[in-house]
N, C-alpha and C positions, 0 to 999 in steps of 0.2 A: 107206773111204766106202761106204755102202750104196747100193742101187739107188734109194732114195727121195731121195738127195742129201744126207742128214744123217749125219754121222759118229756112230758109236756111242760110242767111247771115245777112240781116238787121233784127234785133230782135225786132224792135219797133212795138208797137201795133197801130192800126188805131186811128185817132183823137178822135173817140167817146169813146175810152177807156182812154182818158186823156193824150195823147201824141201828140206832133207836129212832123211830120216826113217828111223828104225829101227823096224820094225813087229813086233808079236807076239813079243817076246823076254821071257822071264821073268827076274826079278831073280836074279843070281848073285853070287858073291863079287866084290869090286872088281876084282881082277886079271883075272878071266875076262870081266867086263863090258867092261873097257877093251880087251881083246884083240879081242873080237868087234866092238866098236864101231869100232876102227881098221880092221879088215878090211872091214866093210860100207861104211864111209865111203870107203875107198880105191877099192872097186869102183864105188860110186855116183858119186864125183867123176870117175873115169876115164871112165865112160860119158858123163858130162855134158860132158866136154871136147870130145867129138865133136859135140855138139848146140848149144853156146852159145858166143858170143864170150867171150874171156878176161875183159873188164871186167865182163860180166854175172855170170860165175862168181864173181869176187872178191866182189861185193856180195851176191848172192843165196844163195851157199852158205857164207858165213861162219857159224860157229857162235857163238851168244850163250851158250848153256848146254846142258849135258847133264843130264837128270834121270832117274836110273836108266838105262833103255834108250831113252829118248826124247830127241830133239834139238829145241831151240828155235833157230831161225835168226835172223840179223839181219833178214831179211825179215819173219819173224813179228812181231818187236818193232816194226819201223817201220810195218807195217800197223796194228797195234793203237794205236800212238802217233797215227797219222792219225785213227783212230776216236775216240780220247779227246779230242784237241784239237778236232775238229769238233763233237762232241756236247756239249762243256762250254764252248765259246767261250773257251777259254784263249788267251792271247796267245802265238803260236809264236815267241818270241824264244829265243836260245840257252840262257839260264838256265832258262826254263820247260821247254824240250825236254829238257835234261839231267835235270831232276828227274822229268819224266814218264817218260822212258826207264827210269830206275832203278826207279820204282814199277811200271811195266808189266812189266818183267822179273820182279820179285818175284811179280806177279800171275800171269804165265804159268807160272812154276815151280809155284805153288800149284795152278793148273788142271791141269797135267800130273799132279801127285800125286793130285788128286781123281779125274781120269779113270782113272788106273791102278787106284785103289782101287775105283772103280765097276766096272771090268772084273772084278776079283776077286770082287765081290759079284754079278756077272751082272746088273747094272743096265743097261737099255737106254733110249735116248732116241730117240724116233721123230719123223717129220716133223710129226705133229699136235702134239707137245709144243712144237716150235720155232715152228710157225705160230701157235699160241695165244699163246706168249710175245711174238712180234712184234706180234700184234694188241693185246696188253695195253700194250706200249710205245706204240703209236700212240694208243690211248685215253688213256693217262696224259698224253701230250704234245699231245692234241687235234689229232692228225694224221688226214687222211682215210685210207681203206683204200689200201694201197700207198705210204703216206707214208714209211715207213722205207726202202723200196727207192729211192724218188726221192731221199731225203736222201743215201744212200750213193752213188748215181750222180752227184749234184751235186758231192760232195766227192771223187770218184774213189777210193772205198774199196771194196775187194773185199768182196762180200756174205758170202763165206765167213768173213771175219774176225769179223763179228758172229755168224754161226751158231756158230762155234767157241766164242765167249764164252758165248752162251746155252746151248749144249750142256753146257758145263762146269758152269754154275750149276744146271741142272736135274738133271744126273747126280749132283752132290754132294748136293743136297737129297734126292733119292731114296735115295742111299746112306746118308745119316745117318738117315733115317726107318727104312729097312730094318734098319740096324744097332742102333738104340737105341729105336725106338718101343715095343717090347714091354716095355722096362724103365722107361719113363716112365709111372708110375701116379699119377693125381691122385685122391685120396680125397675122399669126401663131406665129411669133416671139414675138409679144406683149403679146399674150395669154401665151406663154411659160414663158416669163419673169414674168408675174403676178403669174403664178403657182409656180415658183421658189421663189418669194417673200413670197407667202403664206406658202410655206414649211419652209422657213427660219424663219417665224414668228409663226410657229406651237408651241402651248403651251402658247402663249401670249394671253391676253384677247382681245376680239373683242367687239366693242360697237355697239349697235343698236341705231340709232340717229334719232330724229325728228327735222325738221327745219321749221322756218318761215323766209321768205326773203322779204325785202322791198327794192326796187331799188331806187338809187339816181342818176339821170341822170344829174342834175344841182346842182352845189355846193350851190346855194341859197336855195334849198329845204332841205338841210341837217338838219338844226335845227328842222324844222317841222316834218320831217320823223323820226328823232331820238325821238322826243317827242311822236309820235304815237307808235313807237316800244316800248318805255319805258312804255307807258300806257297799251299796250297789255301784257307786262310782268306782270305789276301790277294786271291786271284783271285775268290772268292765276293763279297767286299766290293766288288770292282770290276766286278761284273755277271755273273759266271759263275753259272748256275742251280744252286742247292744240290742239287735232285734229280738233275740230270745228273752233277754231280761225285760224288755218293754212289753212283750206279749204276756209275760207272767205277772209283772208287777204294776205296770202303768194303769192308772184309773181313767185314762183318756180313751175316747172312741178309737183313736189311732193304734191302740194296743193290738187290735185285730190284724193290722198290717205291719207289725213290728215297730210301731212308733213313727213311721214315715209320714210326715205331714205333706211332703212334696216341696216344690219350689214355692217360696213365699214371696209375696209382694211387700214393699215397704208399708208399714202400718198394720200388717196382718198380725204380728206378734206384739207382745208387751214391749214398750220402748226400751226398758232395761235389758230385756232378752236380746233385742236387735242390736243394742250397743255392745253387748258381750260377744255375740256371734260375729260381729264385724271384725273383731280382733283375732278370730280363729282362722286356721287353714283347714282345708278338707281333711277329714279324718280325726280332727281334734274335738274334744268334748269339754263342756263347762257345766259345773253344778256341784252340789245342789244349790239352786237359786230360789230364794223365798220370794214368791210373787203372790198376787191375789189368789186365794183359794188353797194354796199349798206349796209344795216344793217341786221344782222342775229340774230335770237333767236334759241338756241339749247336746246333740251331736251334729256337727256340720258334715253332712254326707258329701255334698258336692257344691261347687260354685261355678256359675256360667255367666257369660255375657250374652243375653238374647239378641237375636237379629231384630233390628228396628223394623216393626211391621210396615212402617211408611215406605220402606224401600222395596217391599214385596207386593204392594197393592197399587193398582191403577183404577181410576173411576171415570165414569162419564157424569159430568156435573152440570147442574143449572143453579144460578144464583139470582137472588133478588136483593138489591141494595137500597136501603132506606136512608137518604141523606139526612143529616142533622142540621136543621135551619139555624141560622145565627140566633143566639139568645134562647135556644131550646136545650133543655138538659137531655142527656142520652137516655135516661130512664123512661121518659115518656115515649121516645122513639122505639125503644125496645118493646114496650107494651103494644104500640101500634104495629110493629113488625110481627109479633106473635099473633095478634088478632087477624091481621091481613092474610097470613099464610096458614093458619091453623087447619083449614078445611081442604087444603090442596092435596090431591091424591095421585098426581102424576106430574112428570116434568113439563108436559104441555101446559097444565094449569099453572105451574110455577112461572113458566115463561110469559104467560098472559098477565099474571100479576105484575111481573117485572116490567112489561111494556106499559102498564098503567101507572106504575110508581116512578120508575126512573129508567126509561128505555136506553139511555146512553150508558148506564152503569150495570144494568141487569141483563139476564139472558143466558143461553147455553154457553158453558165454558168448553164443552167437548171432553175428549179423553185427555187425562192428565195423571201423572204419577203423584200419589199423595205426598211423597217427599218433596215435590216441587211447589207445593202450596205454601203460603205464608204460615209461619209457626203457630200463630194464633188461631188458624183455621184447621190445621192438620189433625189435631186430636178430635175435634168435633166431627170432621168428615169420616175419620176412621171408625168412630163410634156409631155413626148414623146407620139406620136401617134403610133399605131400598124404598124409594118412592114415599119417603116420610120427611117432612120439613124438619130441619135441625132447630135447635134453640138459636136465638139471635146471638151473634158474636160481633165484637167491634172489628171493623175492617177500615182500610185506608180512607174511604170516602163516606163512611157512615156506619150503619148497622147492617150486617149481612145475614141472610137466611139462605141455607143451601139445601139442595135435594140431590141425592145420589140416584142417578138413572140406571146405572149398571156398574158392576164391579168385576175386576179381573185380578186373580191372585189372592192368596190368603183364604181363610175360611171363617168369615165373620160370624156366622151363626154358631159354629163350633166354639169360637172364642167367647161369645155371649153365654152359651150354655156352660162353658167351663167356669166363668166368673159367677154365674148364678148358682152353680153347684157349690163353689167355694164359700160363698156368702151363706148359703143354706146350711152347709156343714158346720160352720163356725157358730151359727145361731143355735142349731140343734144341740151342739156340744155344750154351750153355755146353759141352755134350758135343761139338758139332761143332768148336769152337775147340780143345779138348783133343785131339781126334782128329787134326786137321790138324797141330797142334804135334808130336804123336808121329810122324806121317809124315815131317815135315821132319827130325826128329832122326835117323831111321834111314835116310834116303834118301842115295843117292850123287848129289850135286849138284856139277857141275864148271862153274864160271863161266869164260867165255872172254873176257868184255869187262869 
């Protein structure tokens, strides 16, 4: 624990708070780790015997799991179960509690692995990070300032339990970005293609989707995790808030925002998921659905028909048209068009190229609404950067290359940033899942319950 009250990596409390902890021990071969663990536990438990009644020792110091050199106690599990049940309005009957405990233990194991990896990457989580996260939770749940603390107090939940959970989420997000962000490169071509796809799908409904994801790393876990997912579906249908359940159970990065993916574009989700969602009405839910990596529960939050961006944008445009001579294939003309316009940096330079190539067909078009352009040109122009030649596209008299001299309406840079952020998020999510799966496979995990 740091002086600011927020744990950096190892989120366990000291033994006098009801936990048995192994601190700052590097991963060694299994035999060595077990030996050190036994020695430390023996000393810790012996000291505890002088401080606590026997019945308290039995409950608080029982070990639920050992994850490499960290211990998860029964007390850890029970405190998190209290948080999950209170925040999701689950019915705390024996069947529910049994399933919640199993999923909570899996989550706590993952968090230990994430925090251990964060420590290796020298990732720190400070008081400001946790405070901001709690403020976000209050805003998302329309709570007043201090509402989270009051909620925890009302339900007799140790505040450190929520701090531990938030710390693990933030540390893992920072670790994934530090580890992989440099390798996630979104090219202009990818952004342009996405803009063209959005233009092609203009006028078609867009779905705002919520998700809950439960991973299945081992086929032997499949029945148990399916049952857990089905139980979550049942609880949501009986009134448990989807965002709260997602926050506590989902193993996707969207858990931090209640599972809200946002408005998705065609092709962004698994084809089977898109097919199922297309049959829903806003407010309806589908799942559990077995897809790559595990089980998903989807909620259709909203459906909208976006405004066609072509109707909102006007451009000042210059074109160069390269005729296709008789007996010449278009591929060779496309290559010629690329080479001839590649170095153009202004509409004046493009106009000069046009005068040299085909003065009767080329030159400034002037101001025009994008919606008035031919369909084959529209998406290319919408995706184009200012003063940058577009890719060659077929036009009526040959192969055309365009340059946008100015633009009115819309916010193209914001749209490009949005698309780049979406692509980055999806790639980081996939990398994070593989990263955690690899950590599980090489970890020493000893389940005691």
